[in-house]
C-alpha positions as CSV (number, residue, x, y, z in Angstrom):
1,X,36.9,-3.7,19.6
2,X,38.9,-2.3,22.6
3,X,40.2,0.9,23.3
4,X,44.1,-0.4,23.2
5,X,43.4,-1.8,20.1
6,X,41.5,1.3,18.6
7,X,44.8,3.4,19.1
8,X,46.9,0.8,17.3
9,X,44.2,1.1,14.7
10,X,44.4,4.6,14.4
11,X,47.2,5.3,12.2
12,X,47.9,8.3,9.8
13,X,45.2,7.7,6.7
14,X,45.9,9.9,3.8
15,X,42.2,10.7,1.9
16,X,41.2,13.2,-0.8
17,X,38.4,14.0,1.3
18,X,37.9,17.4,3.1
19,X,39.7,17.1,6.5
20,X,36.7,18.5,9.4
21,X,37.3,20.2,12.4
22,X,34.7,20.2,15.4
23,X,35.2,22.7,18.3
24,X,33.4,21.2,21.5
25,X,33.4,17.9,22.2
26,X,29.9,17.7,24.0
27,X,27.0,15.5,23.1
28,X,26.4,17.6,19.9
29,X,30.1,17.8,19.2
30,X,30.8,14.2,19.3
31,X,27.7,13.2,17.6
32,X,28.5,15.3,14.4
33,X,32.3,14.4,14.6
34,X,30.7,10.7,14.2
35,X,28.8,11.4,11.6
36,X,31.3,13.1,9.5
37,X,33.6,10.3,10.5
38,X,31.1,7.6,9.1
39,X,31.2,9.6,5.9
40,X,34.6,9.0,5.5
41,X,36.2,12.3,6.5
42,X,39.1,12.6,8.8
43,X,37.6,14.5,12.0
44,X,39.8,16.1,14.8
45,X,37.5,16.7,17.7
46,X,38.7,19.5,20.0
47,X,38.1,20.5,23.4
48,X,39.9,22.9,25.6
49,X,38.7,20.5,28.6
50,X,41.0,17.3,28.5
51,X,38.1,15.3,30.8
52,X,35.6,16.3,28.6
53,X,37.6,15.2,25.4
54,X,38.1,11.5,27.2
55,X,34.6,11.1,27.9
56,X,33.7,12.0,24.0
57,X,36.6,9.4,23.3
58,X,34.9,6.4,25.8
59,X,31.1,7.7,24.1
60,X,32.2,7.2,20.7
61,X,33.8,3.8,21.2
62,X,30.9,2.7,23.7
63,X,28.5,3.3,20.6
64,X,30.3,1.8,17.9
65,X,30.5,-1.4,20.0
66,X,26.9,-1.2,20.5
67,X,26.5,-0.7,16.7
68,X,28.5,-3.8,16.2
69,X,26.7,-6.0,18.9
70,X,23.3,-5.2,17.5
71,X,24.7,-6.0,14.1
72,X,23.7,-2.4,12.4
73,X,27.4,-2.4,11.3
74,X,30.6,-4.7,11.0
75,X,33.6,-4.5,13.5
76,X,36.1,-3.6,10.3
77,X,33.6,-0.7,9.6
78,X,33.3,0.5,13.5
79,X,37.2,0.6,13.4
80,X,37.2,2.8,10.5
81,X,34.8,5.3,11.7
82,X,37.1,5.6,15.2
83,X,40.3,5.6,13.5
84,X,39.2,8.7,11.5
85,X,38.6,10.7,14.6
86,X,41.5,12.4,16.2
87,X,41.0,14.1,19.9
88,X,43.3,17.0,20.0
89,X,43.6,19.4,22.4
90,X,45.2,22.4,20.6
91,X,42.9,24.3,17.8
92,X,46.1,25.3,15.8
93,X,45.4,21.1,14.8
94,X,42.5,23.0,12.4
95,X,45.4,24.5,10.3
96,X,44.7,21.8,7.4
97,X,41.0,21.4,7.7
98,X,38.4,22.2,4.9
99,X,35.3,22.9,7.3
100,X,35.6,23.8,11.1
101,X,32.0,23.4,12.7
102,X,31.8,25.3,16.3
103,X,29.5,23.3,18.8
104,X,30.1,25.1,22.1
105,X,28.2,26.8,24.9
106,X,25.5,29.2,23.5
107,X,27.0,32.7,24.4
108,X,27.5,35.3,21.8
109,X,30.6,36.8,23.5
110,X,32.6,33.4,23.6
111,X,31.8,32.4,20.0
112,X,32.7,35.6,18.5
113,X,36.1,35.0,20.2
114,X,36.6,31.6,19.2
115,X,35.7,32.6,15.2
116,X,38.3,35.1,15.5
117,X,40.9,32.9,16.6
118,X,39.9,30.3,13.8
119,X,40.4,32.4,11.0
120,X,43.8,33.0,12.3
121,X,44.4,29.5,12.3
122,X,42.8,27.8,9.4
123,X,43.6,28.6,5.3
124,X,41.5,31.0,3.1
125,X,39.5,28.6,2.1
126,X,38.3,26.6,5.0
127,X,34.4,26.9,6.1
128,X,33.7,28.5,9.5
129,X,30.0,27.2,10.7
130,X,28.3,27.7,13.9
131,X,25.7,24.8,15.3
132,X,24.1,27.7,17.0
133,X,20.0,27.1,17.5
134,X,19.2,30.7,17.9
135,X,22.1,32.9,18.1
136,X,22.8,35.6,15.0
137,X,25.3,34.0,12.5
138,X,25.5,37.5,11.1
139,X,27.1,38.5,14.6
140,X,29.0,35.7,14.8
141,X,30.7,36.5,11.3
142,X,31.2,39.7,12.3
143,X,34.3,38.8,14.6
144,X,36.0,37.6,11.5
145,X,37.8,40.0,8.8
146,X,36.3,38.0,5.9
147,X,33.1,36.9,7.1
148,X,31.8,35.5,3.7
149,X,33.1,31.9,4.6
150,X,31.5,31.9,7.8
151,X,27.8,30.4,7.6
152,X,25.4,28.4,10.3
153,X,25.1,24.6,10.1
154,X,22.7,23.6,12.8
155,X,22.3,19.7,13.6
156,X,19.9,18.4,15.5
157,X,20.1,16.1,18.9
158,X,21.3,13.4,18.7
159,X,23.0,14.2,15.0
160,X,23.9,10.8,14.3
161,X,20.3,10.0,14.0
162,X,18.6,13.2,13.3
163,X,18.4,13.5,9.4
164,X,17.6,17.5,9.7
165,X,20.1,20.2,9.2
166,X,19.4,23.5,8.8
167,X,22.2,25.5,6.8
168,X,21.6,29.5,7.7
169,X,24.0,32.0,5.7
170,X,24.5,35.1,7.1
171,X,23.8,38.1,5.2
172,X,27.5,38.1,4.5
173,X,27.9,34.6,3.7
174,X,29.3,34.4,0.1
175,X,27.0,32.4,-1.9
176,X,29.8,29.4,-2.9
177,X,29.8,28.8,0.6
178,X,26.0,28.3,0.6
179,X,26.0,25.8,-2.3
180,X,29.6,23.9,-0.9
181,X,28.1,23.8,2.7
182,X,24.3,22.5,1.4
183,X,26.3,19.7,-1.0
184,X,28.5,18.6,1.8
185,X,26.3,18.0,4.4
186,X,23.5,16.2,2.0
187,X,26.4,14.0,0.8
188,X,26.8,13.2,4.8
189,X,23.0,11.5,4.1
190,X,21.2,14.7,5.7
191,X,18.0,16.3,4.4
192,X,19.5,20.1,4.0
193,X,16.5,23.1,4.5
194,X,17.8,26.3,4.2
195,X,16.7,29.2,6.3
196,X,17.0,32.8,6.6
197,X,19.2,34.2,9.5
198,X,16.6,35.3,12.2
199,X,15.9,34.1,15.4
200,X,15.3,30.4,16.1
201,X,15.2,30.0,12.2
202,X,12.9,27.4,11.5
203,X,12.3,24.5,13.9
204,X,13.2,26.5,16.8
205,X,10.8,29.6,15.8
206,X,7.9,27.3,14.6
207,X,7.9,24.9,17.5
208,X,7.8,27.3,20.3
209,X,4.0,27.2,20.6
210,X,4.2,23.5,21.1
211,X,5.7,24.1,24.2
212,X,4.2,27.7,25.1
213,X,0.8,27.3,24.5
214,X,0.9,23.9,26.4
215,X,2.5,25.6,29.6
216,X,-0.4,28.5,28.9
217,X,-3.1,26.2,28.8
218,X,-1.7,24.7,32.3
219,X,-0.8,27.7,33.7
220,X,-4.5,28.7,33.1
221,X,-5.7,25.5,35.0
222,X,-7.7,24.0,31.9
223,X,-5.7,20.8,32.3
224,X,-2.5,19.1,33.9
225,X,0.6,18.2,32.6
226,X,-0.4,14.4,31.8
227,X,-3.9,15.6,30.4
228,X,-2.1,18.0,28.0
229,X,0.7,15.3,27.2
230,X,-2.3,12.9,26.4
231,X,-4.1,15.2,24.3
232,X,-0.9,16.1,22.0
233,X,0.3,12.0,21.6
234,X,-3.3,10.3,21.5
235,X,-5.2,13.0,19.9
236,X,-3.1,15.2,17.6
237,X,-0.7,12.3,16.8
238,X,2.7,13.8,17.9
239,X,5.0,11.1,19.3
240,X,5.8,12.9,22.8
241,X,3.4,15.1,24.5
242,X,5.2,19.0,25.4
243,X,5.9,18.5,28.7
244,X,7.5,15.0,28.3
245,X,9.3,16.6,25.4
246,X,10.8,19.2,27.7
247,X,12.1,16.9,30.4
248,X,13.6,15.0,27.6
249,X,15.6,18.1,26.4
250,X,16.3,19.9,29.7
251,X,14.0,22.4,31.3
252,X,17.0,24.7,31.3
253,X,17.8,24.1,27.6
254,X,14.2,25.0,26.8
255,X,13.8,27.8,28.6
256,X,17.1,29.5,27.7
257,X,16.0,28.5,23.8
258,X,12.8,30.2,24.5
259,X,14.3,33.4,26.0
260,X,16.7,33.8,23.7
261,X,13.7,33.6,20.6
262,X,11.9,36.2,23.1
263,X,14.6,38.4,23.4
264,X,15.8,38.5,19.9
265,X,12.2,39.4,18.5
266,X,12.0,42.3,20.5
267,X,9.8,41.0,23.2
268,X,7.1,39.7,21.0
269,X,4.4,38.3,23.1
270,X,4.1,35.2,20.9
271,X,7.3,33.9,22.2
272,X,6.9,35.0,26.0
273,X,8.5,32.4,28.8
274,X,6.4,31.1,31.1
275,X,6.9,31.7,34.6
276,X,6.3,27.9,35.5
277,X,9.7,26.6,32.8
278,X,11.3,29.4,35.0
279,X,10.5,28.0,38.2
280,X,11.3,24.5,37.2
281,X,14.8,25.6,36.1
282,X,15.6,27.7,39.5
283,X,14.7,24.8,41.3
284,X,17.0,22.2,38.9
285,X,13.9,20.3,38.2
286,X,15.5,20.0,34.7
287,X,13.7,16.7,33.7
288,X,15.4,13.3,33.0
289,X,18.9,14.5,33.6
290,X,18.2,15.5,37.3
291,X,15.4,13.0,38.0
292,X,13.2,15.5,38.2
293,X,10.9,18.0,35.8
294,X,7.4,18.1,34.7
295,X,7.2,14.3,36.0
296,X,9.2,12.4,39.1
297,X,11.7,9.7,37.3
298,X,12.7,8.5,40.7
299,X,12.5,4.7,40.8
300,X,9.2,4.4,42.1
301,X,7.6,7.2,41.2
302,X,3.9,6.9,39.7
303,X,2.8,9.0,36.7
304,X,-0.6,10.7,37.5
305,X,-3.2,9.6,35.1
306,X,-4.6,12.0,32.5
307,X,-8.3,13.2,32.1
308,X,-9.2,11.1,29.0
309,X,-12.3,13.5,28.4
310,X,-12.3,13.5,24.1
311,X,-13.7,17.1,24.4
312,X,-11.2,18.6,26.8
313,X,-8.5,16.7,24.6
314,X,-9.9,17.9,21.2
315,X,-10.1,21.6,22.9
316,X,-6.2,21.2,24.0
317,X,-5.0,19.6,20.7
318,X,-6.9,22.0,18.2
319,X,-5.6,25.1,19.9
320,X,-1.7,24.1,20.1
321,X,-2.2,22.9,16.7
322,X,-3.6,26.1,15.7
323,X,-0.7,28.2,17.1
324,X,1.6,25.7,15.6
325,X,0.0,26.4,12.0
326,X,-0.3,29.9,12.7
327,X,3.6,30.2,13.4
328,X,4.8,28.3,10.4
329,X,2.3,30.2,8.1
330,X,3.8,33.4,9.5
331,X,7.5,32.1,9.1
332,X,6.4,31.7,5.1
333,X,5.0,35.2,5.0
334,X,8.0,36.3,6.4
335,X,10.3,34.4,3.8
336,X,12.1,32.7,6.3
337,X,12.0,29.6,4.1
338,X,10.5,27.8,1.6
339,X,6.7,26.2,2.1
340,X,8.5,22.7,1.6
341,X,11.5,23.6,3.5
342,X,9.2,24.5,6.5
343,X,7.3,21.5,6.1
344,X,10.4,19.1,5.9
345,X,11.8,20.7,8.7
346,X,9.1,20.3,11.3
347,X,8.6,16.8,10.1
348,X,11.5,15.5,10.2
349,X,13.7,18.0,12.7
350,X,11.2,17.5,15.6
351,X,9.3,14.5,14.3
352,X,6.0,16.1,13.6
353,X,2.9,13.8,12.5
354,X,3.0,16.0,9.4
355,X,4.1,19.2,7.4
356,X,1.9,22.0,9.7
357,X,1.1,23.8,6.2
358,X,0.1,20.3,4.6
359,X,-2.0,20.5,8.1
360,X,-3.2,23.6,7.7
361,X,-4.7,22.6,4.1
362,X,-6.1,19.5,5.6
363,X,-8.3,21.4,8.3
364,X,-9.1,24.2,6.3
365,X,-7.5,27.7,5.9
366,X,-10.6,29.4,7.0
367,X,-11.0,26.7,10.2
368,X,-7.4,27.9,11.3
369,X,-8.2,31.7,11.3
370,X,-11.4,30.9,12.8
371,X,-9.6,29.5,15.6
372,X,-7.0,32.0,15.5
373,X,-9.7,34.8,15.7
374,X,-11.3,33.0,18.8
375,X,-8.2,32.8,20.6
376,X,-7.8,36.3,20.0
377,X,-11.4,37.6,20.6
378,X,-10.9,35.4,24.2
379,X,-7.8,37.0,25.4
380,X,-7.6,40.5,23.2
381,X,-3.6,39.8,23.5
382,X,-0.9,40.0,20.5
383,X,0.4,36.9,21.2
384,X,-3.1,35.3,19.4
385,X,-3.0,37.4,16.4
386,X,-3.5,35.7,13.1
387,X,-0.6,35.4,10.7
388,X,-1.7,37.9,7.6
389,X,-1.1,35.0,4.8
390,X,-3.6,32.7,6.5
391,X,-6.1,35.6,6.3
392,X,-5.8,36.4,2.6
393,X,-5.7,32.7,1.9
394,X,-8.8,32.3,3.5
395,X,-10.2,35.2,2.0
396,X,-9.0,34.2,-1.7
397,X,-9.9,30.4,-1.0
398,X,-6.6,29.6,-1.7
399,X,-4.5,26.5,0.0
400,X,-0.7,25.9,0.3
401,X,-0.7,22.7,-1.7
402,X,-2.7,22.5,-5.1
């Protein structure tokens, strides 16, 4: 499927399906556009940077061609998907959209400005959604005269591959908009979880100890980077170790999310960023995208061997998993989401070996409390306070699942 052929193929298509607008043609925006177009929607992908828009166009074409080459999609289907995506350079083209999803820089001021413009451009029935991973949906909605149609719809990168989507209503969001948004995203083949509008929502809140406690263990000199990664993969069963994952995400991105969550929680020490993380960001050692992060990705670089001491590995794994379980329990305690949605989010959003609350049952609630209390007594830091929910459940001999 050549690029020239695609433009000939791209004719006006009359469809009863909702027209979808995507604001921002970066990896997230273009990924969401691909998902919506694959589901049969006509998609308007907007960016104010012509070069970025052109890159998105070429990238989508390359992805679809690769799907055809690998036999995952026939040529006719690929052409149809590409033909439903319109690359536009004017937000006024969103006038007929039924849903607009914003996927731009994580800057509250910029997002609020954009939503004010979208409200003027789109029809009254259009849902205005933000793909923010950590900013307040209520604050973004407040930029609109009618905030009831604003909602958070948070995809995970890469959007075409990651099944999970967090739907986050603001306190101003109309119930009908929540229902309509959820049903629409589920019709795209996604697993939807409902989260309260709090910093980090489910995944980016509950996952913080995976990075933060690994960094703390490293900074204390208990183990080096390869050893911590080995322990979390081989003993705890995670697909990637925390440092490998931070290098994959980008240390600048991970640090910014950590900093945003920390500040949004009024500097709760549980979410405190690490100096190591900041120094790597300052140095431009951002991970795979720069060729250097916690690991060296240059051509002849050799990855240091981990210390495969089983006792050390178990100590690392037990500590980080206990912190993760404690965070998941606290999210349930604070009504951030339901038990099932918390476990689904962590298993499908970040590919954890299992739901953390189910994991707590398997380990034993009393064991989880004992591990948290041991850390607290060792450090006397509020960072290691045990969730009241875990403590009550241990006292009452309860479990999360029957």
